[in-house]
C-alpha positions in Angstrom: -21.7 11.8 -2.0 -24.6 9.9 -3.4 -24.8 7.8 -0.3 -24.9 10.9 1.9 -27.8 12.3 -0.2 -29.7 9.1 0.0 -29.2 8.9 3.8 -30.4 12.5 4.2 -33.5 11.8 2.2 -34.3 8.7 4.2 -33.5 10.5 7.5 -35.8 13.4 6.7 -38.8 11.3 5.7 -41.7 11.9 8.1 -42.9 9.0 10.1 -46.4 8.6 8.9 -49.2 7.3 11.2 -49.4 3.6 11.0 -52.6 2.2 9.5 -53.7 -1.2 10.6 -54.4 -3.7 7.8 -57.9 -5.1 7.4 -56.7 -8.3 9.1 -56.6 -6.4 12.4 -60.4 -6.4 12.5 -60.2 -10.1 13.3 -61.0 -11.0 16.9 -57.7 -12.9 17.1 -55.7 -9.6 17.4 -56.0 -8.0 20.9 -56.9 -4.3 21.0 -53.5 -3.0 22.3 -51.6 -4.5 19.4 -54.0 -3.3 16.7 -55.2 0.2 17.4 -57.9 1.6 15.2 -56.7 3.7 12.3 -58.7 6.6 13.5 -57.0 6.6 16.9 -54.6 9.5 17.5 -50.9 8.6 17.7 -50.3 9.8 21.3 -52.7 7.2 22.7 -50.7 4.3 21.2 -48.4 2.3 23.3 -44.8 3.6 23.1 -43.6 0.1 22.4 -45.7 -0.1 19.2 -44.6 3.2 17.6 -41.6 3.5 15.3 -38.5 5.1 16.7 -37.9 8.7 15.4 -34.1 8.6 15.5 -31.5 6.1 14.4 -28.4 5.2 16.4 -25.5 7.0 14.7 -21.8 6.4 15.4 -19.3 9.1 14.6 -16.8 6.8 12.9 -15.0 8.2 9.9 -14.4 5.8 7.0 -10.9 4.9 6.0 -11.4 5.9 2.4 -13.8 7.8 0.2 -14.5 8.2 -3.5 -14.0 11.6 -5.0 -17.3 12.9 -6.5 -16.1 16.0 -8.5 -13.4 18.6 -8.6 -15.0 20.6 -5.8 -15.2 17.5 -3.6 -11.5 16.8 -4.3 -10.5 20.4 -3.3 -12.6 20.2 -0.1 -11.6 16.7 1.1 -8.1 16.3 -0.3 -6.4 19.7 -0.9 -7.9 21.3 2.2 -7.6 18.3 4.4 -6.0 18.6 7.8 -4.8 15.0 7.5 -2.3 13.6 5.0 -4.1 12.0 2.1 -3.3 9.1 -0.2 -4.9 9.6 -3.6 -5.5 6.4 -5.5 -6.0 7.0 -9.2 -7.6 3.9 -10.6 -10.0 2.5 -13.2 -12.7 -0.1 -13.1 -11.2 -2.1 -16.0 -7.7 -2.1 -14.4 -6.7 -5.5 -12.9 -3.7 -4.2 -10.9 -5.9 -1.5 -9.4 -8.2 -4.1 -8.0 -5.3 -5.8 -6.3 -3.7 -2.6 -5.0 -6.9 -1.0 -3.7 -7.5 -3.4 -0.8 -3.8 -3.3 0.1 -3.9 0.5 0.3 -7.0 0.5 2.4 -5.4 -2.0 4.8 -2.2 0.1 5.1 -4.3 3.3 5.7 -6.5 1.5 8.3 -3.4 0.5 10.3 -2.8 4.2 10.8 -6.0 4.5 12.8 -7.3 7.8 11.5 -4.0 9.6 11.1 -4.3 9.5 7.3 -7.1 9.5 4.8 -7.5 7.9 1.4 -9.2 9.3 -1.7 -10.2 7.2 -4.6 -10.3 8.8 -8.0 -11.7 6.9 -11.0 -9.7 8.3 -14.0 -12.6 7.5 -16.4 -15.0 9.7 -14.4 -12.5 12.4 -13.5 -10.1 12.7 -16.4 -9.5 16.4 -15.5 -8.0 15.4 -12.2 -5.8 12.7 -13.7 -4.5 15.2 -16.3 -3.9 17.8 -13.6 -1.8 15.4 -11.5 0.1 13.9 -14.5 -1.4 10.5 -14.3 -0.4 8.5 -17.4 -0.8 5.0 -16.1 -2.9 3.3 -13.4 -2.7 2.5 -10.6 -1.0 5.7 -9.6 -0.9 6.7 -5.9 0.0 10.2 -4.9 0.7 11.2 -1.3 -0.4 14.7 -0.4 0.0 16.8 2.7 -1.5 20.3 3.0 -2.4 20.3 -0.7 1.2 19.6 -1.8 2.3 16.4 -3.5 4.9 14.8 -1.2 5.5 11.4 -3.0 4.0 9.1 -5.6 4.3 5.7 -7.2 2.9 3.8 -10.2 2.0 0.1 -10.2 1.6 -2.5 -7.5 3.5 -2.7 -4.2 3.5 -5.3 -1.6 2.2 -4.7 1.9 5.6 -3.9 3.5 6.3 -1.3 0.8 2.9 0.3 1.2 3.4 0.4 5.0 6.7 2.1 4.5 5.2 4.6 1.9 2.4 5.5 4.3 4.8 5.7 7.3 6.9 8.3 5.4 3.8 10.4 4.7 2.8 10.7 8.3 6.4 11.1 9.5 7.2 7.9 11.2 
């Protein structure tokens, strides 16, 4: 969420008219490269102006971090895709091992499943609501309902099997 807000702020910043540094007054800079600061923007060469838009690809990320209870409801409970919810903590060693394995298993599904990451220290209310008593805990949800869950580390084959059951393979 914070990344989206930062991107929106940067995206909406107006492109200000470029001002030439005092060095441009030097005869070593040709006139087309260094336009006068008083010159209007339209008279500048198009190759010297900044682009107004950025290239944006419409690729959805494999996983996302839950920001608050409202974000959880919107992106997990109301999701049209099945969702794996990874309850973890920054201080948890096994969580650091399981996280990348989960992301790899979800990425293999090529967009047929989403993964939500919930830090239990930041979102204690969600951990209590879903009965998380140890981390890492992974809950599989479809249509807002808990389908399956496990606690602890699993190897890649076990994770692939768990994810496969969630999407109905």
